[in-house]
C-alpha positions in Angstrom: 2.6 16.6 58.8 5.9 18.3 57.8 6.0 21.6 59.4 7.3 24.9 57.6 9.4 25.7 60.6 13.3 25.4 59.9 15.4 25.1 62.9 17.8 28.0 62.9 19.8 26.9 65.7 23.6 26.8 65.0 22.9 29.1 61.8 25.7 31.6 61.4 24.3 35.0 62.2 25.2 36.7 58.8 23.7 33.9 57.0 20.1 34.9 59.5 21.0 38.7 58.4 21.1 37.4 54.5 17.9 35.5 54.8 16.1 38.3 56.7 17.1 41.1 54.6 15.3 39.8 51.3 18.0 39.9 49.0 19.4 43.0 50.1 22.2 41.9 51.7 25.3 40.7 49.8 25.1 37.1 49.1 27.6 34.7 50.3 27.8 31.1 48.7 25.5 28.6 50.4 27.5 25.9 51.9 26.9 22.0 51.0 25.1 21.6 54.4 22.9 24.6 53.6 22.1 23.3 49.9 21.5 19.8 51.7 18.9 21.1 54.5 17.3 23.4 51.7 17.0 20.9 49.5 15.8 18.4 51.8 13.1 21.2 53.1 11.4 22.0 49.4 11.1 18.0 48.6 9.0 17.7 51.7 7.1 20.6 51.1 3.5 20.2 50.1 2.8 20.9 46.4 0.3 23.3 46.9 1.9 25.5 49.1 4.5 26.3 46.6 2.8 26.0 43.0 -1.2 26.7 44.8 -3.9 24.8 43.8 -3.6 22.2 41.2 -6.2 22.2 38.1 -8.9 19.6 38.8 -7.7 17.1 36.1 -4.5 17.3 37.7 -5.8 16.8 41.3 -7.8 13.8 39.5 -4.9 12.3 37.8 -2.9 12.2 41.0 -5.5 10.3 42.9 -5.4 8.1 40.3 -1.8 7.2 40.5 -1.8 7.1 44.4 -5.3 6.2 45.6 -6.0 7.8 49.1 -3.5 10.4 49.2 -4.3 13.2 51.0 -4.1 16.1 48.7 -2.7 18.5 51.3 -0.1 15.8 51.8 1.4 15.1 48.8 5.3 16.8 48.2 7.2 17.5 45.7 10.1 14.7 47.0 7.3 12.3 46.7 6.1 12.7 43.6 9.8 13.6 41.9 10.8 10.4 43.4 7.9 8.3 42.7 7.6 5.7 40.1 5.2 6.9 37.9 4.7 10.6 38.5 2.3 12.7 36.2 4.2 14.6 33.4 1.8 17.5 33.7 3.1 17.8 37.5 6.6 17.4 36.5 6.3 20.0 34.0 4.6 22.3 36.7 7.6 21.8 39.2 10.3 22.2 36.3 8.5 25.8 35.7 8.4 26.6 39.6 12.0 25.7 39.8 12.9 27.6 36.6 10.8 30.8 37.8 12.5 30.1 41.3 16.0 30.0 39.5 15.5 33.5 38.0 14.2 35.2 40.6 17.0 36.1 43.3 13.9 37.0 45.9 12.6 33.6 45.6 14.0 32.4 48.9 15.5 29.4 47.1 19.3 28.9 46.4 20.1 29.0 42.6 21.6 25.9 42.8 18.7 23.9 44.8 16.1 25.2 42.0 18.3 24.0 39.7 18.0 20.8 41.5 14.5 20.8 41.3 14.4 21.8 37.5 16.7 19.1 36.5 15.1 16.5 38.8 11.9 17.6 37.1 13.3 16.3 33.7 15.2 13.2 34.8 11.8 12.3 36.5 9.9 12.6 33.3 12.7 10.7 30.9 13.3 7.4 33.5 9.7 7.3 35.0 7.3 8.6 32.2 9.9 8.2 29.1 8.8 11.6 28.1 11.2 14.6 27.4 10.0 18.3 29.0 12.8 20.3 27.5 14.5 21.4 24.7 18.2 21.2 26.4 20.1 18.6 24.1 21.1 15.2 25.6 24.8 16.6 26.3 23.7 19.7 28.2 21.2 17.1 30.0 24.1 14.6 30.7 26.5 17.5 31.7 23.6 18.7 34.3 22.3 15.3 35.6 26.2 14.3 36.1 27.3 17.2 38.1 24.0 17.0 40.1 24.3 13.3 41.0 28.2 13.9 42.1 26.7 16.9 44.1 27.2 16.1 47.7 24.8 17.9 49.2 22.4 15.8 46.7 20.5 13.3 48.6 20.2 10.0 47.7 17.2 9.4 46.1 17.6 12.4 44.0 20.7 11.1 42.9 19.8 7.8 41.9 17.3 9.7 39.9 19.9 11.7 38.0 22.2 8.7 37.5 19.4 6.9 35.9 18.6 9.6 33.9 22.0 10.1 32.8 22.0 6.2 31.9 19.4 6.6 29.9 20.6 9.2 27.8 23.7 7.0 27.2 21.7 4.1 26.3 22.7 2.0 29.6 19.5 1.8 31.0 18.0 3.0 33.9 14.2 3.5 32.4 11.5 2.9 35.3 13.7 1.9 38.1 12.0 2.5 41.4 13.2 3.5 44.9 12.0 0.6 47.3 12.3 2.9 50.6 10.6 6.6 50.5 12.2 8.8 53.0 9.8 9.2 56.1 9.9 12.9 55.4 8.2 12.4 51.8 5.5 10.5 53.0 1.9 12.3 53.6 
């Protein structure tokens, strides 16, 4: 089970002050190591801890896609990297990430929120062959490319961004499935 505890050992004191000030401190740019840790933490979080209770129809669909998955244990990372995530869930994650990006008090750095947002769009394109955004192909390619090349983005997410970029450029990438899930994403 994923813990909600974050190991703050080694954190810079000024970063802790910023975290505890709830947005009233002057913002310092996040380091790549911090962004990577926060993204991994968010990908390992159970969905319903951030999205709230999922609609019954969506919960039923999740059960069909992944029989036996305990509802309290399914995570953002599990579904964003899944071979067949439900489109409706990707739309919920997209909206959640968008609201976190707009809200400086969300607790999620804007770059991480943007990564979750683009990851939901990329997963919809390559796993579901569905577009869930009004962004142009060029805007999507720029976002996918930047995130695929960001050193703080994990390998599985980077692979989804690369597949989406390839899909939009007509070079393939649809439906590719990672074979090994990180232990932290599994229920």
